[in-house]
SERO-755325 format. One record per residue (C-alpha): x, y, z; chain; residue in one letter; residue number from 1. Coordinates in steps of 0.02 Angstrom, whole numbers, m for minus. Example, Ala and Ser with C-alpha at 12.3 -4.5 7.8 and 13.67 -1.06 7.14 Angstrom:
+--------+--------+--------+--------+--------+-----+
!     px !     py !     pz ! chaine ! residu ! num !
+--------+--------+--------+--------+--------+-----+
!    615 !   m225 !    390 !      A !      a !   1 !
!    684 !    m53 !    357 !      A !      s !   2 !
+--------+--------+--------+--------+--------+-----+
//
This chain:
+--------+--------+--------+--------+--------+-----+
!     px !     py !     pz ! chaine ! residu ! num !
+--------+--------+--------+--------+--------+-----+
!   5242 !   5552 !   4106 !      A !      x !   1 !
!   5201 !   5362 !   4114 !      A !      x !   2 !
!   5357 !   5264 !   4096 !      A !      x !   3 !
!   5366 !   5090 !   3997 !      A !      x !   4 !
!   5474 !   4944 !   4065 !      A !      x !   5 !
!   5509 !   4797 !   3953 !      A !      x !   6 !
!   5564 !   4636 !   4026 !      A !      x !   7 !
!   5644 !   4488 !   3947 !      A !      x !   8 !
!   5566 !   4336 !   3967 !      A !      x !   9 !
!   5674 !   4215 !   3909 !      A !      x !  10 !
!   5562 !   4079 !   3796 !      A !      x !  11 !
!   5409 !   4188 !   3851 !      A !      x !  12 !
!   5338 !   4319 !   3736 !      A !      x !  13 !
!   5435 !   4490 !   3776 !      A !      x !  14 !
!   5281 !   4583 !   3884 !      A !      x !  15 !
!   5280 !   4762 !   3881 !      A !      x !  16 !
!   5209 !   4816 !   4072 !      A !      x !  17 !
!   5131 !   5003 !   4034 !      A !      x !  18 !
!   5127 !   5101 !   4192 !      A !      x !  19 !
!   4965 !   5178 !   4226 !      A !      x !  20 !
!   5029 !   5345 !   4298 !      A !      x !  21 !
!   5206 !   5439 !   4324 !      A !      x !  22 !
!   5315 !   5427 !   4456 !      A !      x !  23 !
!   5262 !   5550 !   4600 !      A !      x !  24 !
!   5203 !   5544 !   4791 !      A !      x !  25 !
!   5091 !   5424 !   4743 !      A !      x !  26 !
!   5207 !   5311 !   4657 !      A !      x !  27 !
!   5239 !   5225 !   4493 !      A !      x !  28 !
!   5087 !   5118 !   4470 !      A !      x !  29 !
!   5084 !   4960 !   4385 !      A !      x !  30 !
!   4920 !   4886 !   4310 !      A !      x !  31 !
!   4860 !   4782 !   4445 !      A !      x !  32 !
!   4822 !   4959 !   4550 !      A !      x !  33 !
!   4635 !   4971 !   4570 !      A !      x !  34 !
!   4621 !   4785 !   4521 !      A !      x !  35 !
!   4524 !   4662 !   4647 !      A !      x !  36 !
!   4681 !   4555 !   4717 !      A !      x !  37 !
!   4661 !   4350 !   4684 !      A !      x !  38 !
!   4566 !   4262 !   4776 !      A !      x !  39 !
!   4705 !   4161 !   4841 !      A !      x !  40 !
!   4882 !   4221 !   4890 !      A !      x !  41 !
!   4978 !   4129 !   4730 !      A !      x !  42 !
!   5112 !   4004 !   4753 !      A !      x !  43 !
!   5174 !   3950 !   4581 !      A !      x !  44 !
!   5194 !   4007 !   4403 !      A !      x !  45 !
!   5237 !   3902 !   4242 !      A !      x !  46 !
!   5406 !   3974 !   4137 !      A !      x !  47 !
!   5477 !   3881 !   4010 !      A !      x !  48 !
!   5351 !   3754 !   4015 !      A !      x !  49 !
!   5367 !   3696 !   4195 !      A !      x !  50 !
!   5286 !   3724 !   4339 !      A !      x !  51 !
!   5393 !   3832 !   4468 !      A !      x !  52 !
!   5348 !   3866 !   4658 !      A !      x !  53 !
!   5358 !   4022 !   4777 !      A !      x !  54 !
!   5308 !   4079 !   4945 !      A !      x !  55 !
!   5223 !   4233 !   4931 !      A !      x !  56 !
!   5176 !   4362 !   5074 !      A !      x !  57 !
!   5028 !   4488 !   5046 !      A !      x !  58 !
!   4990 !   4600 !   5202 !      A !      x !  59 !
!   4833 !   4574 !   5293 !      A !      x !  60 !
!   4786 !   4760 !   5250 !      A !      x !  61 !
!   4833 !   4748 !   5070 !      A !      x !  62 !
!   4733 !   4903 !   4990 !      A !      x !  63 !
!   4721 !   4885 !   4791 !      A !      x !  64 !
!   4738 !   5089 !   4766 !      A !      x !  65 !
!   4897 !   5078 !   4873 !      A !      x !  66 !
!   5077 !   5072 !   4783 !      A !      x !  67 !
!   5162 !   4925 !   4889 !      A !      x !  68 !
!   5356 !   4892 !   4898 !      A !      x !  69 !
!   5404 !   4725 !   4794 !      A !      x !  70 !
!   5546 !   4607 !   4886 !      A !      x !  71 !
!   5604 !   4440 !   4793 !      A !      x !  72 !
!   5717 !   4338 !   4906 !      A !      x !  73 !
!   5822 !   4219 !   4841 !      A !      x !  74 !
!   5889 !   4065 !   4952 !      A !      x !  75 !
!   6060 !   3976 !   4935 !      A !      x !  76 !
!   6122 !   3817 !   4862 !      A !      x !  77 !
!   6074 !   3704 !   5016 !      A !      x !  78 !
!   5934 !   3791 !   5117 !      A !      x !  79 !
!   5762 !   3822 !   5048 !      A !      x !  80 !
!   5638 !   3967 !   5037 !      A !      x !  81 !
!   5546 !   3905 !   5178 !      A !      x !  82 !
!   5691 !   3915 !   5302 !      A !      x !  83 !
!   5759 !   4083 !   5219 !      A !      x !  84 !
!   5599 !   4150 !   5267 !      A !      x !  85 !
!   5642 !   4139 !   5435 !      A !      x !  86 !
!   5810 !   4194 !   5474 !      A !      x !  87 !
!   5801 !   4343 !   5328 !      A !      x !  88 !
!   5683 !   4450 !   5454 !      A !      x !  89 !
!   5633 !   4576 !   5311 !      A !      x !  90 !
!   5465 !   4555 !   5345 !      A !      x !  91 !
!   5477 !   4616 !   5514 !      A !      x !  92 !
!   5571 !   4748 !   5465 !      A !      x !  93 !
!   5450 !   4825 !   5340 !      A !      x !  94 !
!   5400 !   4978 !   5374 !      A !      x !  95 !
!   5292 !   5034 !   5219 !      A !      x !  96 !
!   5154 !   4916 !   5127 !      A !      x !  97 !
!   5265 !   4801 !   5048 !      A !      x !  98 !
!   5237 !   4607 !   4969 !      A !      x !  99 !
!   5380 !   4477 !   5001 !      A !      x ! 100 !
!   5396 !   4315 !   4864 !      A !      x ! 101 !
!   5532 !   4189 !   4890 !      A !      x ! 102 !
!   5565 !   4103 !   4748 !      A !      x ! 103 !
!   5620 !   3906 !   4744 !      A !      x ! 104 !
!   5765 !   3863 !   4645 !      A !      x ! 105 !
!   5772 !   3691 !   4558 !      A !      x ! 106 !
!   5879 !   3577 !   4607 !      A !      x ! 107 !
!   6022 !   3529 !   4505 !      A !      x ! 108 !
!   6116 !   3376 !   4479 !      A !      x ! 109 !
!   6224 !   3366 !   4620 !      A !      x ! 110 !
!   6051 !   3375 !   4738 !      A !      x ! 111 !
!   6069 !   3550 !   4785 !      A !      x ! 112 !
!   5965 !   3706 !   4709 !      A !      x ! 113 !
!   6013 !   3810 !   4578 !      A !      x ! 114 !
!   5963 !   3974 !   4482 !      A !      x ! 115 !
!   6041 !   3921 !   4319 !      A !      x ! 116 !
!   6116 !   3798 !   4212 !      A !      x ! 117 !
!   6298 !   3779 !   4174 !      A !      x ! 118 !
!   6265 !   3806 !   3979 !      A !      x ! 119 !
!   6199 !   4002 !   4028 !      A !      x ! 120 !
!   6274 !   4141 !   3963 !      A !      x ! 121 !
!   6328 !   4278 !   4094 !      A !      x ! 122 !
!   6201 !   4393 !   4037 !      A !      x ! 123 !
!   6050 !   4269 !   4021 !      A !      x ! 124 !
!   6040 !   4139 !   4180 !      A !      x ! 125 !
!   5902 !   4036 !   4169 !      A !      x ! 126 !
!   5807 !   4102 !   4314 !      A !      x ! 127 !
!   5803 !   4277 !   4245 !      A !      x ! 128 !
!   5651 !   4212 !   4162 !      A !      x ! 129 !
!   5579 !   4178 !   4313 !      A !      x ! 130 !
!   5618 !   4334 !   4390 !      A !      x ! 131 !
!   5538 !   4429 !   4250 !      A !      x ! 132 !
!   5385 !   4314 !   4271 !      A !      x ! 133 !
!   5359 !   4341 !   4433 !      A !      x ! 134 !
!   5371 !   4511 !   4413 !      A !      x ! 135 !
!   5246 !   4522 !   4265 !      A !      x ! 136 !
!   5127 !   4427 !   4386 !      A !      x ! 137 !
!   5143 !   4526 !   4527 !      A !      x ! 138 !
!   5133 !   4693 !   4442 !      A !      x ! 139 !
!   4972 !   4624 !   4349 !      A !      x ! 140 !
!   4892 !   4562 !   4506 !      A !      x ! 141 !
!   4943 !   4678 !   4642 !      A !      x ! 142 !
!   4948 !   4865 !   4651 !      A !      x ! 143 !
!   5158 !   4868 !   4643 !      A !      x ! 144 !
!   5246 !   5032 !   4660 !      A !      x ! 145 !
!   5376 !   5004 !   4499 !      A !      x ! 146 !
!   5511 !   5115 !   4595 !      A !      x ! 147 !
!   5499 !   5027 !   4728 !      A !      x ! 148 !
!   5563 !   4827 !   4692 !      A !      x ! 149 !
!   5704 !   4741 !   4771 !      A !      x ! 150 !
!   5804 !   4588 !   4774 !      A !      x ! 151 !
!   5873 !   4503 !   4935 !      A !      x ! 152 !
!   5994 !   4348 !   4923 !      A !      x ! 153 !
!   6107 !   4253 !   5040 !      A !      x ! 154 !
!   6266 !   4123 !   4982 !      A !      x ! 155 !
!   6221 !   4063 !   4806 !      A !      x ! 156 !
!   6044 !   4176 !   4806 !      A !      x ! 157 !
!   6152 !   4323 !   4842 !      A !      x ! 158 !
!   6265 !   4272 !   4686 !      A !      x ! 159 !
!   6091 !   4276 !   4592 !      A !      x ! 160 !
!   6036 !   4413 !   4653 !      A !      x ! 161 !
!   6185 !   4536 !   4613 !      A !      x ! 162 !
!   6178 !   4466 !   4463 !      A !      x ! 163 !
!   6003 !   4530 !   4442 !      A !      x ! 164 !
!   6039 !   4695 !   4507 !      A !      x ! 165 !
!   6154 !   4708 !   4360 !      A !      x ! 166 !
!   6066 !   4625 !   4212 !      A !      x ! 167 !
!   5879 !   4693 !   4272 !      A !      x ! 168 !
!   5958 !   4862 !   4329 !      A !      x ! 169 !
!   5835 !   4963 !   4242 !      A !      x ! 170 !
!   5707 !   4885 !   4356 !      A !      x ! 171 !
!   5773 !   4835 !   4513 !      A !      x ! 172 !
!   5795 !   5010 !   4644 !      A !      x ! 173 !
!   5907 !   4913 !   4749 !      A !      x ! 174 !
!   6002 !   4745 !   4821 !      A !      x ! 175 !
!   6018 !   4699 !   4988 !      A !      x ! 176 !
!   6159 !   4517 !   4993 !      A !      x ! 177 !
!   6257 !   4428 !   5084 !      A !      x ! 178 !
!   6400 !   4302 !   5058 !      A !      x ! 179 !
!   6377 !   4297 !   4862 !      A !      x ! 180 !
!   6469 !   4318 !   4702 !      A !      x ! 181 !
!   6418 !   4392 !   4539 !      A !      x ! 182 !
!   6406 !   4346 !   4351 !      A !      x ! 183 !
!   6473 !   4508 !   4293 !      A !      x ! 184 !
!   6398 !   4553 !   4127 !      A !      x ! 185 !
!   6352 !   4738 !   4040 !      A !      x ! 186 !
!   6223 !   4816 !   4179 !      A !      x ! 187 !
!   6063 !   4866 !   4098 !      A !      x ! 188 !
!   6046 !   5027 !   4234 !      A !      x ! 189 !
!   6104 !   5087 !   4397 !      A !      x ! 190 !
!   6043 !   4984 !   4566 !      A !      x ! 191 !
!   6104 !   5051 !   4735 !      A !      x ! 192 !
!   6183 !   4897 !   4857 !      A !      x ! 193 !
!   6216 !   4838 !   5015 !      A !      x ! 194 !
!   6324 !   4703 !   4992 !      A !      x ! 195 !
!   6393 !   4608 !   5193 !      A !      x ! 196 !
!   6561 !   4465 !   5152 !      A !      x ! 197 !
!   6630 !   4400 !   5304 !      A !      x ! 198 !
!   6836 !   4410 !   5271 !      A !      x ! 199 !
!   6862 !   4223 !   5344 !      A !      x ! 200 !
!   6712 !   4143 !   5241 !      A !      x ! 201 !
!   6793 !   3992 !   5182 !      A !      x ! 202 !
!   6629 !   3937 !   5072 !      A !      x ! 203 !
!   6627 !   4092 !   4958 !      A !      x ! 204 !
!   6796 !   4197 !   4981 !      A !      x ! 205 !
!   6801 !   4387 !   5003 !      A !      x ! 206 !
!   6889 !   4431 !   4844 !      A !      x ! 207 !
!   6726 !   4366 !   4763 !      A !      x ! 208 !
!   6612 !   4495 !   4883 !      A !      x ! 209 !
!   6737 !   4625 !   4824 !      A !      x ! 210 !
!   6714 !   4593 !   4641 !      A !      x ! 211 !
!   6530 !   4614 !   4700 !      A !      x ! 212 !
!   6581 !   4787 !   4765 !      A !      x ! 213 !
!   6677 !   4834 !   4628 !      A !      x ! 214 !
!   6558 !   4794 !   4510 !      A !      x ! 215 !
!   6423 !   4901 !   4572 !      A !      x ! 216 !
!   6542 !   5048 !   4591 !      A !      x ! 217 !
!   6565 !   5035 !   4416 !      A !      x ! 218 !
!   6383 !   4991 !   4375 !      A !      x ! 219 !
!   6328 !   5145 !   4480 !      A !      x ! 220 !
!   6469 !   5253 !   4436 !      A !      x ! 221 !
!   6552 !   5288 !   4576 !      A !      x ! 222 !
!   6732 !   5344 !   4653 !      A !      x ! 223 !
!   6822 !   5197 !   4729 !      A !      x ! 224 !
!   6829 !   5305 !   4886 !      A !      x ! 225 !
!   6744 !   5240 !   5043 !      A !      x ! 226 !
!   6684 !   5334 !   5209 !      A !      x ! 227 !
!   6655 !   5243 !   5361 !      A !      x ! 228 !
!   6469 !   5232 !   5412 !      A !      x ! 229 !
!   6332 !   5139 !   5493 !      A !      x ! 230 !
!   6299 !   5011 !   5563 !      A !      x ! 231 !
!   6482 !   5025 !   5622 !      A !      x ! 232 !
!   6493 !   4860 !   5713 !      A !      x ! 233 !
!   6476 !   4768 !   5540 !      A !      x ! 234 !
!   6622 !   4886 !   5483 !      A !      x ! 235 !
!   6528 !   4961 !   5358 !      A !      x ! 236 !
!   6590 !   5091 !   5203 !      A !      x ! 237 !
!   6494 !   5202 !   5121 !      A !      x ! 238 !
!   6533 !   5246 !   4938 !      A !      x ! 239 !
!   6478 !   5402 !   4831 !      A !      x ! 240 !
!   6424 !   5584 !   4917 !      A !      x ! 241 !
!   6282 !   5585 !   5050 !      A !      x ! 242 !
!   6156 !   5638 !   4930 !      A !      x ! 243 !
!   6186 !   5513 !   4806 !      A !      x ! 244 !
!   6038 !   5423 !   4721 !      A !      x ! 245 !
!   6123 !   5240 !   4707 !      A !      x ! 246 !
!   6233 !   5223 !   4852 !      A !      x ! 247 !
!   6345 !   5063 !   4860 !      A !      x ! 248 !
!   6386 !   5024 !   5057 !      A !      x ! 249 !
!   6507 !   4880 !   5081 !      A !      x ! 250 !
!   6501 !   4786 !   5278 !      A !      x ! 251 !
!   6659 !   4664 !   5308 !      A !      x ! 252 !
!   6574 !   4590 !   5459 !      A !      x ! 253 !
!   6657 !   4492 !   5591 !      A !      x ! 254 !
!   6517 !   4392 !   5649 !      A !      x ! 255 !
!   6579 !   4214 !   5636 !      A !      x ! 256 !
!   6500 !   4089 !   5755 !      A !      x ! 257 !
!   6308 !   4055 !   5728 !      A !      x ! 258 !
!   6180 !   4029 !   5857 !      A !      x ! 259 !
!   6226 !   3863 !   5924 !      A !      x ! 260 !
!   6401 !   3925 !   5939 !      A !      x ! 261 !
!   6476 !   3845 !   5795 !      A !      x ! 262 !
!   6601 !   3937 !   5679 !      A !      x ! 263 !
!   6553 !   3975 !   5514 !      A !      x ! 264 !
!   6584 !   4155 !   5435 !      A !      x ! 265 !
!   6471 !   4103 !   5301 !      A !      x ! 266 !
!   6314 !   4140 !   5416 !      A !      x ! 267 !
!   6177 !   4290 !   5404 !      A !      x ! 268 !
!   6230 !   4426 !   5524 !      A !      x ! 269 !
!   6073 !   4435 !   5647 !      A !      x ! 270 !
!   6054 !   4605 !   5616 !      A !      x ! 271 !
!   6061 !   4584 !   5418 !      A !      x ! 272 !
!   5873 !   4585 !   5375 !      A !      x ! 273 !
!   5869 !   4749 !   5481 !      A !      x ! 274 !
!   6004 !   4834 !   5407 !      A !      x ! 275 !
!   5960 !   4777 !   5227 !      A !      x ! 276 !
!   5777 !   4830 !   5251 !      A !      x ! 277 !
!   5832 !   5013 !   5320 !      A !      x ! 278 !
!   5965 !   5046 !   5169 !      A !      x ! 279 !
!   5810 !   5024 !   5047 !      A !      x ! 280 !
!   5702 !   5130 !   5167 !      A !      x ! 281 !
!   5838 !   5283 !   5150 !      A !      x ! 282 !
!   5849 !   5272 !   4953 !      A !      x ! 283 !
!   5783 !   5425 !   4872 !      A !      x ! 284 !
!   5597 !   5370 !   4811 !      A !      x ! 285 !
!   5631 !   5378 !   4639 !      A !      x ! 286 !
!   5772 !   5427 !   4543 !      A !      x ! 287 !
!   5732 !   5362 !   4374 !      A !      x ! 288 !
+--------+--------+--------+--------+--------+-----+
//
């Protein structure tokens, strides 16, 4: 049976995407399947009356008849999307056809990037509408497996991705983040999560990371009982039985020096991109 996904677009009109076939071995295909791809890869979209920019990466071998995984990667408060694309290293670890989108945050009053305004309610951050609009655009223009949509982030980008994982749990299959917090609210559905955080982090305290973990456990109805699991060098703990469809993995890693040898426990671990992509790969293909 087909599935309908309702996407909130903030000030934009509400749009319902109706998939053209059910979730089976070919994937829960988006309306863009079977259609000619855009002549040029999109780099901007209008949201709330202003142009928003992003980097999109579509495989050279793109096939409009093959449902692609869709991954959104959000940058932090001080690092632009051009830089996180380099150090996240998620593209290099894609084992299935995948489209990557790196949105660009807006500059806030303090001169740093942001995904929200101070007046936003917890359940409707400003750039939820940006995410929603991008999802509509890519699902309409490309062949997307609607059961394989993920978000990734570091620092403020991790906080935003964690929050999306809850607010858009009915859309997102999984979340992979490093050193973030969360704007807690009522979740719209389950979403698997792998959460990395250095206990020595002095920019985003580990207590905020633990809050993300606990929120994810409640969201996915998992007991707070863990077992040691891979990758052990990141001190990872898995929650839920081995066959749980929406696992939560908490990794209080100890990597605390950057490549220049400077103490920086807020960093993105060298293995993080590989670990996150392997986590996504291991998830059951469809549980919705």
